[in-house]
N, C-alpha and C positions, 0 to 999 in steps of 0.2 A: 144275775142270770146271764147265761152265755148269749141268749138271744138279744138281751139289752146291750151287752158289750158289743156284739156284732153290729147292732143298729148304731150305737154311738160312734164306732170306729169308721162306719161307712157312710153315714149321713152327711150331706153337704150343708154348709151354713145357710145357704139360700138355694131353694129349689130353682132349677133352670127352666123347667117347663111345667105346664099345668099337670101333666101326668106324673112327673117327679114329685110334685107337691102332694098330689092325691095319694101316691104310694107311700110317701113319708108319713102322712097323717094316718093311713091305715096301719102302717107298721108301729106307730106310737100306740094306737089303740090295742093292737095285738100284744105288744110288750107289756101293757098294763092289764092284760087278761080280759079285755073287752072284745071277745071274739065275735059276738053277734053284731056289735056295733061296727066292727071293722068290715065284716061281710056286707052289711047294709050300705055302708059308705061306698064300697066298690061296686056293688050290684046296681046302685043307682046310676053309675056312669058306664054300665056295660055297653049300651048302644053306641056311646061315643068312642070307646077304645077297643071294641071287640076286634080280634085279629092281631092285636099287638102282643107279642110274646111276653113282655114284662108285665103287662096288665093281666093277661089271661092266667099267667102262672100265679101272680099275687091273688087274683080272684079265687083260683082253685084252692090255694092254701087257706085263704080266709074261710071259704066254704067248708073245708075239711075240719078246721078248728071250731067252727060254729055248729058242727053237727049236721051239715048238709052234704054228705058224701055224694049224693046223686048229682047235685049241682057241680061239685068238684070234678067229677069224671068228665062232665061236658067241657069245662074250662081246660082241663089237662089234655083232652083230646084235641082241642084247637092248638095248644102249644106243640104237641107231638106231630100234628099234621104239617107244621112249618119247620119244626126242628126235631126229627125223629131220635136224635141222640141226646136230647135234653135229659141229663141224669136225674135232676131233681123231679121233673115231671113224671118220669118213669117210676121212680120210687114212690112218689106220692100217689100216683095212679093205683099202684098195688095196695097202698094203705087205704085208699078210698074203697077199693073192691072189698077189702077186709071189713071195713065199717058197714058196707052194704050187705055183708054175708055171702058175697060171691067168692067163695073160697077157691074154687077151681081157677077162676080168672086171676085171683091174687097169687096163687101158687105159680101159675104160668108166668106172671110178670116178674116175680122174684127169682124164679129159676132162670129166666132169660138173662136177668142182670148178673146172676152168679156165673153163668156161662161166659160172660165177658171178662172173667178173671179180674175182678176189682181188687184194689189194695186191701191188705188184711183187715184194717179197721172197718171198712165198708162191708167186706165179706162177712165179718162177725155180725154186723147189724142186719144184713140181709138174711142170714141164717135164722136169726130170731124171728123175723117176719115170716120166713118160710115155715118155721115151726108153728106159728100162730095160724097160718093158712091151712095147716094139716091137723088142726086141733080136733076136728070131728071125725078123723079117719083112724083106722086101726094103726097106721104108721104115723104116730104123732111126732116122732123125732125127726128133725132136720139135721143132717150130718154131711160133712165133706172131709175127705182125707187126701193125702198125697204120699207118694214114695219117690225118692230121688236118689240117683247114683251119680257120682261125679269123680273126676280126676283133676289134679292140679299141680302147680309148682309154686313154691314160696321162697322168697329171698331171706326169710327169717322165721322159721317154724317155731322157735322158742321165744320170740318177742324180746330179744336181749340186745344190749349195746353192741355196736359194731366193733368197738375197740377193746382189747384185752387188758390194757393198762389204764388206770384212772388215778389221778392225783387226789389224795385225801388231806386237805389242809389241817385238819385237827391232829393228824399224826405227822405232818410234815414229811410225808412219804408217798411213794407211788404204789398203789395196790394192784397186784396181778390177779385178775379174775380167773376163777376156775374155768376150764375149757367149756363146760356145759353152760356157763353163763355168758358166753360170747355168741353172737348171731350165727345161726346155722341155716344154710339153704338146703332144700330137699324137695322131692316130689311126694305126692300122696294120692291115696284113693279113699273114697268114703261113701257112706250111705246115710240118708236121713229120711224121716217120715213124720207124719203127724195126722191128727184128726181133731175136728172141733164139732160140737153138737149143741143143739138147743131143743128144749121140750117145754111147751106151755103147761103151766100148772094151775091156771085159773086167773080170771081178771086179766090184767095186763102184765102178769108176772110169768117169767120163764126161768127154768133151770138151765144153766150153761156150763159147759165143760170143754176142756181142750187138753191135748197132750202132744208132745213132740220128742223125738230122740235124734241123736247124732252120734256117728262113729266114724272117726277119721284116722287112718294109719299112714304113717310116714314110711318111705322106702328104706331109709337108713337110721333115723333117730327115733327109735320106738319109745324112748323115755318121754318124748314130747307128743305122743299120740293123744288126741283129745276126743272127748265124747261126753255123753250125758243124757239125762232125761229131764223133761220139764212138764209139769202138769198144773192145771188150774181148775177150780170149781167154784161156782157162785150162783148169783141170782141176777136177773135183769128185769128192769121195768121200762115198758115202752109208753111214754106219755105222748100228748099231742105234738109237743115241740122238742122233747128231749128223750134220749135213751140213756138210762142210768144202769151201770153194772157195778157190782161189788163182788170181789173174788178173793179166794185164798190161793196163793201160788207157792209151789214147791219146786226146787231145782236141785239136782244132784249132778255135779260136774266131775269128770275124771281126767286125770293126766297120767300118761304112761300106764293106763289100765287100772289105776287105783283112784279111789275117791279123793279129790283134792279140795272140793268146796261144796258146801250145802247152803242153800238160800231158802229162807222161809219168809213170806211176805204177804201182806194184804194190800189190795188195790181197789180204788174207786175211780171210775171215769164217767164223765157226762159228755154226751155228744148231741148236737142239734140233729134232729131227724130230717131237716130240709133247710134250705137257705133261700132267702128272697133274692131275686135278680138285683144286682147293684151292690149287694153286701159282700163282705170279704169271702164268704163261703160258709161251709158247715163248720161252725166253731166247736171246739172240744177242749176239755180240761181233764187233768188226771192227778192223782196223788198215790204214791206207793210208799209203804213203810215196812221195814223188816230187818233181817239180820243176815250177815255172812258168817259162816263158821267153817273152819278148815281142820279136818281130822288129823292130817299129818302134823306132828309136833313142830317141825321146822317152818310150817306155814301159819301157825296159830297167831303169830305176831300181826297178821293181817285181819284177824277177827274184828268185826265192827257191826254196829247197828246203823241203819241208813234211812233217810227220807228223801224222796224226790217228788217235786211238783212241776207241772207244766201246763201251758195253754197254747193253743194253736188253731189252725184252720185248714180245711181241705178245700182246694180251689179248682175251678175249671176255667181254662182259657178259651177253648173252643171244643169242637166235637172230637178232636184228636189229641188234645193235651190236657192233662190234669197235674196238679201239684199239691203239696202240703208243706206247711211250715210250722214248727213248734219251738217255743222258747222254754227252757227248763232251768231249774235251780235245785240244788240238793246238797246233802252233806253226809259224811260218815262220822259216827261217834266211836272212837277207838276203844276196843275191848280187849286187845291182845298185847298192848305195850308197844305199838308201832312207834319208832323214834320220830316219825314225822308228825304224830299227834292226830288231831281231828282234821277232817277235810271239809271245805266248802267250795262248791263249784257252780258256775253258770255257763250255759251254752245254748246252742241251737242245732236243729236238724232241718234239712231241706230234702224234699223228695219230689221227683217229677217223672211223668211217663208220657211218651209221645208215640202214637200209632203211626208208623212209617208207611205201612200199607196193610191190607187185611192179612192177619196172621203173623205180622212182624212188628214188634214194638221195642222201644229203647227205654230203659228205666235208669234213672240216675239218683244217687243218694249222696248227700254231703253233710258233714257235721263238724262242729268244733266245741271243745269243752275246756274251760280255763279253771284250774283248781289251785287252791291255796291251802296250806296246812298250818296249824297254829303251834306246832312243836318245833323248838329250836334243835336242829340236829347237831349233836356235839362233835360228830366226826367231820361233817362238811361245813360247820359253822354258819349255817343259813337256815331260814325257814323255807321249806320246800315249796316250789311253784312248778306246776306242770301245765303244758298246753298241748292238747291232743287234737289232731285233725284226721278226718276219715273221708274217703271218697270211694264210691262204688258205681260201676257202670255195668249194666246187664242187658245183653241183646237176647230177646226172647222170640223164638220162632216156633209156630204151631205146626207140628208134624201131622197132627190130627186133632179132633175135638178135645181129647183128654191127654195127649202126649205132647210135651214141649221140650225143645232143645234150648239150652241156655249157655251162652258164652259170657263169662264174667271177668272183670278186672277189678282188683281191690288195691287200695293204697292207704296205709295208716302210718302216721308220724307222731311221735310224742317227743316234744322238747321239754327239758327240765333244767333247773339250775343245779341239780345234783345228777352227775353224769351217769350213775348206775341205773337211773330210771329213764334214760333216753333210748329210743329205738326207732327204726323205720322198717316198714315191711311192704312188699309188693307181691301180690298173688295173681295168678291166672288160672281160671278153671273152665272146664267144659263138663256139662252134665245133662242128664235126661230126667225129666220130672213127669210123673204119671198122676193124673187127678182121678179121684174116685168119688162118686156121689153116694 
């Protein structure tokens, strides 16, 4: 269980204070499914620790899990009185309202959290809760969408090597790359948009769906215009401690105006619905499996089936800073005769957001992926190894409640022991993004 993993990774070998020991004992009971016992243990010490944020939040969560949402709202109210930005308490307060049947209050709580423009994973979770809050209304669907226009410049719109000549040891010769396979710098304009929705269908189940599109045109090199559509549909289950989603995902990507890649996949992810103070944060895990297929004959060599799994946590440092970390592993099973063979890779992704002042925030993303292939390349006389690094910085400024200005810098570098797979790319973008409820 993700909750047990979070507990194991965050617990101390020896509790430093009586409160730490009390919370650790309650967490152990909760992890074992003994919710009533965990609540009773904490409730017995309420007079001693009332007003301490860690205790009140743990008491509220225990009450919620034990079927006492009335007591949970009291404890969460004390937390929010001292820390109005406590994300966990705000989410769990909305869940407590739902459990009490106070759907209007629950809807207001989740809507307020969505208005804070949370990260995508949390936004998807809140939409499911918002849909549950609207279950007895004519408008049962909770949906959000966006439309974005942008312009930018790239040092390498085709993600190609920077050099035109590459030595091929298997031929004892220097290969002259075609001009289109050498890095091209260009400017571009584009538009993107998307929508995601949730509708309760009974019990704790909801239907979920999402779709996005992208169209980007280069000023000079139209052969490298990129675009595509992505869609998903599935079901979500909201438990006391975990949110589980299972989805079918379809992607159709284009290059130069023609379909270049199709992706069909299934995905399952599990996310903790809240996290105890002192833990790593909201733990999550996911698994994706599917296939890449390339309609153009010259790209079918890259056809493959794939599997990716990962585990991570969403963290909160203070009222103005949040972060997430994920470790992932996966591989591709070659289906098109790729000379590099099958791929296996491990990597990580980091993300963080800092509120600089009201209406202005800085988002940072960083990732690394190390991949190895099992096929011996007869031309380059090695087994291919790639190392990819990505960095993204986004400055977000709210022009109004629903309109946002974004300034973005991107940097991607792929190193490889086979030179034709190496590239580096730097992009700068400016864009406007409009949010729709």
